[in-house]
LUMNU-248727 format. One record per residue (C-alpha): x, y, z. Coordinates in steps of 0.05 Angstrom, whole numbers, padded with zeros to 5 digits, always signed. Example, Ala and Ser with C-alpha at 12.3 -4.5 7.8 and 13.67 -1.06 7.14 Angstrom:
<rs>
+00246-00090+00156;+00273-00021+00143;
</rs>
This chain:
<rs>
+00408-00194-00205;+00441-00219-00127;+00385-00183-00100;+00309-00208-00104;+00279-00173-00170;+00215-00179-00166;+00186-00197-00247;+00107-00210-00272;+00078-00234-00334;+00010-00244-00363;-00017-00322-00369;-00062-00330-00420;-00115-00399-00413;-00129-00403-00345;-00197-00412-00329;-00212-00436-00256;-00167-00452-00189;-00138-00515-00213;-00093-00474-00266;-00079-00432-00213;-00047-00482-00173;-00016-00519-00237;+00017-00461-00249;+00044-00443-00170;+00062-00510-00163;+00101-00519-00227;+00143-00453-00213;+00150-00466-00133;+00194-00516-00151;+00242-00480-00190;+00306-00454-00162;+00307-00384-00152;+00243-00374-00139;+00206-00345-00084;+00143-00304-00063;+00099-00332-00121;+00037-00304-00132;-00016-00324-00184;-00080-00279-00202;-00133-00322-00238;-00184-00255-00259;-00118-00210-00269;-00081-00276-00310;-00021-00250-00281;+00041-00286-00246;+00085-00261-00201;+00153-00286-00162;+00216-00260-00139;+00273-00293-00169;+00354-00282-00128;+00387-00310-00189;+00405-00287-00264;+00381-00320-00326;+00316-00350-00280;+00262-00320-00317;+00287-00362-00379;+00271-00415-00335;+00207-00398-00319;+00175-00381-00381;+00201-00454-00401;+00153-00493-00352;+00103-00446-00354;+00100-00456-00435;+00112-00521-00428;+00040-00530-00390;+00007-00495-00448;-00004-00427-00423;+00005-00370-00465;+00064-00316-00438;+00077-00235-00455;+00133-00197-00402;+00104-00140-00357;+00143-00099-00399;+00083-00124-00468;+00153-00168-00495;+00128-00235-00521;+00153-00299-00493;+00179-00351-00550;+00136-00409-00547;+00165-00474-00521;+00108-00516-00545;+00083-00554-00606;+00040-00601-00619;-00006-00592-00557;-00018-00516-00568;-00096-00535-00583;-00097-00575-00516;-00144-00571-00457;-00189-00517-00445;-00127-00487-00394;-00080-00478-00449;-00064-00412-00494;-00119-00411-00539;-00064-00399-00603;-00003-00362-00618;-00042-00299-00649;-00085-00288-00589;-00017-00265-00560;-00004-00207-00595;-00077-00181-00573;-00130-00173-00514;-00162-00236-00498;-00228-00195-00507;-00200-00195-00576;-00213-00257-00604;-00279-00282-00609;-00285-00349-00558;-00310-00393-00611;-00252-00374-00655;-00194-00398-00596;-00164-00450-00597;-00191-00490-00547;-00264-00482-00597;-00218-00506-00658;-00210-00564-00632;-00273-00582-00594;-00295-00560-00676;-00249-00616-00695;-00267-00666-00644;-00335-00661-00662;-00334-00653-00729;-00305-00727-00726;-00336-00764-00673;-00406-00736-00714;-00380-00757-00769;-00356-00825-00745;-00427-00835-00720;-00458-00824-00781;-00423-00871-00814;-00429-00933-00766;-00505-00915-00788;-00496-00939-00860;-00428-00976-00849;-00390-01037-00818;-00363-01030-00747;-00297-01052-00781;-00291-00990-00814;-00324-00940-00772;-00280-00955-00718;-00220-00927-00733;-00253-00854-00732;-00272-00863-00663;-00194-00877-00646;-00174-00823-00695;-00222-00768-00656;-00193-00806-00588;-00123-00797-00622;-00132-00716-00640;-00156-00701-00564;-00120-00749-00532;-00031-00713-00559;-00038-00645-00529;-00078-00688-00462;-00024-00741-00462;+00034-00686-00475;-00005-00642-00414;-00010-00701-00368;+00062-00713-00374;+00090-00641-00371;+00034-00621-00302;+00062-00699-00275;+00140-00667-00281;+00116-00603-00247;+00093-00625-00195;+00019-00649-00208;+00022-00727-00221;-00053-00730-00199;-00087-00678-00251;-00143-00675-00284;-00112-00691-00356;-00085-00751-00318;-00153-00784-00296;-00182-00763-00372;-00128-00797-00405;-00119-00853-00368;-00189-00871-00381;-00188-00861-00451;-00133-00896-00464;-00162-00957-00427;-00233-00952-00463;-00200-00958-00533;-00155-01013-00510;-00222-01054-00482;-00265-01037-00543;-00301-00975-00524;-00270-00931-00576;-00340-00889-00591;-00339-00884-00521;-00276-00861-00517;-00286-00805-00556;-00345-00781-00535;-00312-00775-00473;-00257-00739-00503;-00300-00696-00545;-00342-00674-00475;-00280-00664-00441;-00265-00607-00499;-00328-00584-00488;-00331-00567-00422;-00265-00539-00412;-00282-00490-00476;-00347-00466-00427;-00304-00452-00371;-00255-00422-00423;-00318-00373-00435;-00351-00362-00368;-00289-00343-00340;-00280-00292-00393;-00361-00274-00380;-00338-00261-00310;-00260-00230-00332;-00314-00184-00372;-00356-00163-00309;-00293-00116-00282;-00265-00107-00348;-00333-00066-00366;-00309-00011-00309;-00252+00006-00350;-00291+00019-00411;-00314+00077-00366;-00255+00113-00388;-00258+00159-00446;-00226+00150-00499;-00207+00232-00511;-00192+00286-00452;-00189+00348-00473;-00141+00384-00446;-00138+00457-00441;-00078+00499-00465;-00047+00561-00438;-00085+00601-00489;-00147+00571-00468;-00154+00530-00532;-00164+00463-00519;-00125+00391-00552;-00154+00326-00550;-00107+00274-00522;-00115+00204-00491;-00131+00205-00417;-00063+00159-00409;-00031+00227-00436;-00049+00264-00375;-00009+00290-00329;-00013+00311-00252;-00021+00391-00246;-00055+00394-00326;-00122+00431-00337;-00177+00390-00383;-00239+00410-00403;-00302+00372-00396;-00364+00385-00434;-00437+00377-00413;-00445+00295-00425;-00373+00275-00435;-00345+00225-00383;-00301+00253-00333;-00221+00234-00356;-00193+00235-00287;-00194+00246-00214;-00189+00317-00199;-00203+00376-00174;-00262+00420-00207;-00215+00494-00217;-00269+00532-00251;-00354+00522-00263;-00409+00479-00227;-00451+00414-00252;-00477+00356-00225;-00447+00293-00242;-00478+00228-00247;-00436+00184-00216;-00473+00118-00206;-00419+00088-00262;-00374+00088-00216;-00407+00079-00141;-00477+00058-00154;-00501+00120-00136;-00561+00126-00176;-00580+00202-00161;-00527+00264-00191;-00487+00297-00150;-00471+00368-00150;-00396+00392-00150;-00377+00470-00150;-00309+00501-00140;-00257+00457-00095;-00284+00388-00105;-00260+00329-00117;-00286+00299-00177;-00268+00212-00198;-00264+00182-00263;-00314+00161-00305;-00373+00205-00285;-00420+00241-00328;-00414+00304-00327;-00486+00339-00335;-00506+00406-00353;-00446+00445-00338;-00381+00459-00379;-00316+00449-00318;-00251+00453-00325;-00209+00400-00274;-00142+00402-00252;-00109+00329-00254;-00091+00291-00188;-00078+00236-00207;-00059+00207-00258;-00088+00143-00302;-00057+00091-00273;-00082+00103-00212;-00146+00148-00220;-00211+00110-00181;-00219+00066-00235;-00154+00036-00249;-00145+00026-00174;-00221-00001-00161;-00202-00066-00215;-00144-00069-00184;-00168-00079-00115;-00228-00124-00146;-00171-00167-00184;-00128-00167-00120;-00192-00194-00086;-00201-00252-00130;-00140-00285-00111;-00143-00281-00035;-00179-00341-00027;-00246-00348+00024;-00234-00401+00085;-00285-00444+00054;-00243-00447-00001;-00176-00461+00023;-00217-00522+00058;-00245-00550-00012;-00175-00539-00039;-00135-00583+00015;-00205-00630+00009;-00187-00638-00070;-00111-00644-00062;-00130-00714-00021;-00193-00728-00063;-00160-00753-00126;-00106-00802-00114;-00163-00835-00066;-00211-00836-00126;-00151-00870-00167;-00149-00921-00108;-00220-00936-00095;-00222-00934-00188;-00169-00987-00169;-00206-01017-00130;-00274-01025-00175;-00226-01063-00219;-00187-01117-00180;-00241-01127-00119;-00309-01141-00171;-00288-01198-00205;-00266-01244-00137;-00330-01211-00088;-00379-01203-00126;-00372-01247-00199;-00359-01188-00252;-00320-01215-00309;-00258-01173-00321;-00282-01124-00375;-00343-01105-00337;-00304-01073-00274;-00244-01045-00323;-00300-01009-00356;-00335-00985-00285;-00265-00976-00257;-00247-00925-00320;-00327-00889-00301;-00307-00889-00236;-00236-00854-00255;-00274-00787-00300;-00331-00784-00247;-00281-00770-00186;-00247-00713-00224;-00248-00654-00172;-00245-00592-00216;-00325-00575-00209;-00314-00591-00130;-00246-00539-00132;-00283-00478-00176;-00345-00481-00140;-00324-00426-00087;-00271-00388-00130;-00332-00380-00187;-00384-00355-00139;-00329-00314-00103;-00302-00276-00169;-00372-00264-00192;-00391-00237-00117;-00336-00184-00116;-00343-00164-00189;-00426-00147-00176;-00401-00115-00118;-00353-00083-00146;-00397-00043-00209;-00446-00022-00162;-00397+00013-00112;-00395-00051-00059;-00316-00057-00058;-00296-00123-00019;-00217-00142-00004;-00220-00214-00017;-00269-00274-00004;-00253-00280+00071;-00281-00209+00073;-00330-00233+00030;-00350-00300+00071;-00344-00263+00138;-00393-00196+00131;-00453-00252+00117;-00429-00283+00180;-00436-00227+00225;-00488-00204+00281;-00473-00149+00296;-00462-00081+00259;-00428-00016+00297;-00433+00050+00270;-00391+00109+00283;-00433+00169+00284;-00397+00233+00246;-00399+00230+00170;-00425+00152+00183;-00492+00157+00201;-00491+00236+00197;-00466+00263+00137;-00405+00287+00166;-00411+00362+00156;-00434+00397+00210;-00449+00473+00218;-00448+00507+00283;-00516+00527+00304;-00506+00568+00366;-00445+00605+00399;-00448+00620+00477;-00397+00658+00499;-00388+00658+00583;-00399+00729+00623;-00360+00783+00590;-00332+00753+00526;-00370+00761+00462;-00388+00714+00405;-00343+00744+00354;-00291+00732+00402;-00305+00659+00417;-00313+00643+00349;-00240+00671+00328;-00194+00642+00388;-00228+00573+00374;-00229+00576+00297;-00147+00598+00311;-00135+00537+00350;-00171+00491+00305;-00132+00514+00234;-00098+00467+00203;-00147+00398+00229;-00195+00364+00171;-00239+00336+00237;-00309+00367+00211;-00327+00395+00285;-00245+00433+00266;-00290+00460+00194;-00338+00471+00220;-00324+00522+00262;-00270+00559+00208;-00330+00561+00164;-00377+00596+00216;-00316+00636+00225;-00310+00657+00155;-00377+00667+00144;-00372+00724+00202;-00310+00758+00161;-00264+00737+00229;-00191+00724+00212;-00173+00677+00260;-00101+00695+00298;-00049+00637+00275;-00033+00589+00329;+00039+00559+00348;+00041+00492+00393;-00019+00477+00368;-00034+00396+00390;-00098+00342+00400;-00124+00300+00464;-00141+00235+00429;-00219+00247+00445;-00220+00309+00477;-00196+00373+00459;-00150+00409+00420;-00106+00456+00449;-00053+00515+00416;-00029+00572+00432;-00065+00629+00400;-00056+00703+00413;-00015+00691+00469;-00066+00654+00524;-00062+00586+00511;-00141+00564+00476;-00168+00486+00479;-00239+00465+00436;-00262+00402+00474;-00312+00358+00505;-00346+00377+00564;-00318+00311+00589;-00255+00352+00569;-00276+00418+00614;-00296+00371+00667;-00236+00339+00678;-00196+00407+00676;-00232+00434+00736;-00264+00486+00701;-00335+00506+00716;-00387+00528+00662;-00437+00564+00717;-00505+00585+00689;-00480+00568+00609;-00499+00496+00637;-00562+00488+00634;-00558+00520+00557;-00504+00455+00557;-00563+00406+00582;-00616+00425+00534;-00562+00432+00468;-00543+00362+00474;-00614+00346+00495;-00637+00368+00419;-00582+00324+00393;-00525+00382+00375;-00453+00374+00392;-00427+00429+00432;-00359+00447+00442;-00333+00479+00504;-00276+00529+00487;-00223+00553+00538;-00182+00611+00550;-00118+00595+00593;-00161+00535+00624;-00218+00593+00645;-00290+00589+00601;-00292+00625+00533;-00358+00598+00511;-00393+00548+00481;-00395+00529+00414;-00464+00485+00389;-00457+00440+00320;-00508+00406+00294;-00482+00347+00241;-00559+00320+00211;-00576+00249+00206;-00556+00215+00123;-00620+00219+00079;-00633+00144+00083;-00588+00137+00149;-00660+00095+00191;-00675+00061+00125;-00606+00029+00122;-00606+00019+00193;-00674-00008+00193;-00648-00048+00136;-00602-00082+00179;-00642-00106+00234;-00698-00146+00185;-00626-00180+00160;-00621-00202+00226;-00567-00156+00253;-00562-00114+00327;-00543-00040+00304;-00509-00007+00349;-00470+00068+00341;-00403+00078+00381;-00390+00155+00383;-00341+00197+00428;-00400+00250+00423;-00441+00265+00497;-00489+00213+00526;-00557+00265+00510;-00530+00279+00435;-00511+00209+00418;-00572+00179+00455;-00615+00240+00413;-00589+00223+00340;-00594+00148+00360;-00665+00149+00380;-00684+00193+00318;-00657+00128+00281;-00676+00057+00316;-00611+00040+00350;-00573+00027+00411;-00513+00082+00422;-00453+00068+00464;-00417+00147+00481;-00370+00180+00511;-00334+00130+00487;-00253+00157+00477;-00209+00113+00415;-00186+00065+00465;-00247+00061+00490;-00293+00035+00423;-00226-00015+00409;-00262-00055+00481;-00328-00040+00469;-00320-00078+00397;-00278-00133+00442;-00347-00135+00488;-00391-00155+00433;-00346-00192+00385;-00364-00231+00445;-00445-00241+00421;-00414-00263+00353;-00372-00229+00290;-00380-00148+00288;-00382-00101+00233;-00341-00040+00246;-00376+00016+00193;-00334+00092+00202;-00306+00137+00150;-00233+00107+00148;-00199+00169+00183;-00195+00177+00247;-00232+00102+00275;-00176+00050+00247;-00160+00024+00305;-00233+00001+00309;-00239-00008+00230;-00183-00054+00244;-00205-00095+00310;-00268-00117+00287;-00289-00178+00241;-00296-00140+00183;-00277-00067+00187;-00318-00023+00124;-00298+00044+00100;-00354+00100+00082;-00366+00166+00084;-00291+00183+00084;-00280+00192+00013;-00260+00142-00044;-00189+00150-00027;-00200+00131+00039;-00251+00075+00024;-00200+00042-00030;-00149+00043+00030;-00169+00026+00089;-00213-00031+00132;-00238-00094+00089;-00288-00066+00052;-00320-00001+00030;-00379+00037+00011;-00370+00083-00040;-00443+00110-00049;-00436+00135+00020;-00504+00109+00034;-00516+00073+00088;-00561+00024+00064;-00504+00013+00020;-00476-00039+00089;-00549-00079+00072;-00526-00081+00005;-00460-00116+00032;-00484-00164+00072;-00544-00180+00027;-00494-00198-00029;-00450-00241+00016;-00503-00284+00043;-00519-00296-00043;-00451-00310-00049;-00444-00361+00006;-00512-00380-00013;-00483-00395-00083;-00422-00435-00062;-00463-00492-00024;-00509-00488-00082;-00447-00524-00129;-00413-00549-00073;-00481-00591-00078;-00474-00600-00143;-00411-00619-00153;-00421-00673-00094;-00486-00694-00117;-00471-00699-00184;-00416-00754-00181;-00447-00797-00118;-00509-00803-00173;-00466-00817-00228;-00425-00869-00173;-00495-00904-00155;-00517-00911-00235;-00452-00926-00248;-00441-00982-00212;-00510-01004-00222;-00493-01013-00290;-00541-00960-00304;-00495-00911-00340;-00435-00917-00380;-00368-00877-00392;-00390-00817-00426;-00446-00798-00380;-00384-00813-00326;-00356-00747-00355;-00429-00705-00344;-00405-00716-00278;-00347-00676-00270;-00350-00638-00341;-00429-00626-00333;-00418-00606-00256;-00370-00562-00284;-00416-00534-00334;-00478-00523-00282;-00429-00494-00222;-00395-00436-00271;-00460-00428-00297;-00491-00421-00233;-00433-00374-00211;-00450-00325-00261;-00517-00311-00243;-00488-00275-00189;-00464-00221-00235;-00537-00200-00249;-00545-00193-00159;-00579-00134-00161;-00601-00103-00085;-00668-00111-00068;
</rs>
């Protein structure tokens, strides 16, 4: 292959960020390899190859480290491992496991578990024998237990050293265990390797639990869809076999098997499994529905709009998997720190062995014993996983409640925000404005104003345009065809309708055009004071009339704004609407307002707000993409699932303003969890370091400083999976 080719494998057995670093470092060293991406939650390795024959080298390198690999096309990769197939918790479990999904093998039957059970039996058997037999007879049993573990762990340490990771946790553990056996502490060495294997098994179980939080979304898809035949009958098929354009019958109580549009029928859909919105939503002909929702009391017929691989649930799963691969700033710092920590710890351990016999009068056996214990204490595994474990749990918990965040960096920034800026239409309001009044200029009629305005607005996706078109349809008006339509951003829509130049725009646009409103100026002021948006319709640069529209605030908008204020954020509304209408809406919701802003003005306002601290920008993701991109974090809401998944840094799928406060709470809960994890990881090491140097604790308690901390950190992170908004 002359040009670079993108290849993907599934890598089984990765449990933590250290695994990701090992695989990445090992593969990046190979010739012809570039753009390496390793995703822990998705168990996926992707890279570019620029030369033929390199795929086999990649597979050999990764399987030599003890991981299982399956190509993206499902082909199994030959297993290059032998005796270490059941090694450290970061290896592939069992050759038979590769043929089935990770969840199909019970944790207690995996290769990691089998090694742990074997070591446990040997250690417990040796200890029981030591109660009745002389030490000379039981000592070899402890040596055997140590040797059983050192074979796979030692092979792995050597493979990692060759692949660019000489200071791995395996290296530290093997060095300490061998040293303990040499100085006659084989019993403690056996306990060390047993606790190490047990910790890795628990870490593997925890990683599976975190992945299950995401994969549970996949279980929302029904196993069977009822595809309609032309004769009206149905064929039961797997949802994966549905094609775009197929008609599907969804009966009351069924789960929706696809993303689609209702062609026939009406119902109430429970979308809570996907969006977290607990109240069933009414849906009828022409409405879009998402896969995974539960149909209520009406049978509906859907036209499939997306293939199974691209439906809402599939995209949410991909988004969360990719988000967990995006490292937060805190995680990047911890990883840089740990890269220096391990070699530094080995130097400290060497100093503990060499210096005290001369400076403190320790005997060499004591200094060697305590130096080996320091080596175990210094293992950085718990510290390395402290951040990504919490981030993965936080991202998973949010996704299950309709709160999507595209990565740890965005999740970290959300909780640090001090200001939250809202777009008005479709965000704080329902985004479904309706025409409440039409005031024609003298000599004009209501029907003429509506028909010509609707003609100019044809084809526009703006909510106000849709409202004008709907009002014209309700009066039975057929808008004349328009040509030469164009938009003046933030001001007006202009087009030629019935050979007349028609513009529908803001009062500001009319004033800039030099058009006097006459007696209608008073009506304009009254309407705006009531919180209505007023469009001025011009015909050949003369006044044709006014169209007043009202977009009601969302039912939870006031509560959502109050919740953000209670969290210490300052809410402000940014709108292109007139100052009087914007002020009326803002006053009813309890937040400040900046009105009459053009798209460029919104960007400048975001810049000014950011001088006072990090800013969240919440919009519908349709016409405020620049502002979403300019803010510290852009949050898409109210623009529909498609837009929410593709724009901004985060998305609230449930279309509730309170979801923004929930995002902030989730971020802060996650970062609090991160701080707890780091404190546990470092605190335990500090305590055991002091007790080890003081001679209070020995080798096997030392392994608890890392393995114990790893377990505690992981369990603490898993608590986030149960997070729920207050």
